[in-house]
N, C-alpha and C positions, 0 to 999 in steps of 0.2 A: 306409774304403775305400767306393768303390760297388760295387754288385752287376753281378758280370760272368757273361756267358752264355758256358757253356765245355760243350758238349755229350759224352757218352761213347757207347760202343758196348756193346749188349746182346750177349747169350750168342750172338746171331745173328750181330752183325757191324753192324745195323743204330744208327746214332744216335740218340740219344735228347735231347731237349730238357732242357738242365738250367742251372739258374741259382745262383749262389754268393755268398754273402756272407763276403769276406778280413775275419780280425777280428786285428788286433795287438795285443799285450798286453805292456806293459813291465814285466819281473819285474828287481826291484831288491836289491840287497844290504843289510847290514845298515846301511851308512851311507848310505843312499840313493841309491847311482851305478847306472845300469844295469849288470847282468849278462847278461841274456839278453834277447832278444825271441821270446813265443812267437807263432808262426803259426799260426792256423785257419782252416778254414773251415766255414759253416753251408750246407746244402741250402736253399735258398728258393723253389724251383720251383713249389711249390704256392702260394704266395702271389703271385709274378710272374704266374702264367700263369690264376690264379682271377679 
């Protein structure tokens, strides 16, 4: 999936620019059938803004 911008708030309530890479990974059972879809995100702000 493409990198997505999704800003977050800091402790003072101000928005901080953040960029995230969504990662979806299939988890299969013993027979090779899809059992779960693992969804996670990686903060790639440093890579995008440098």
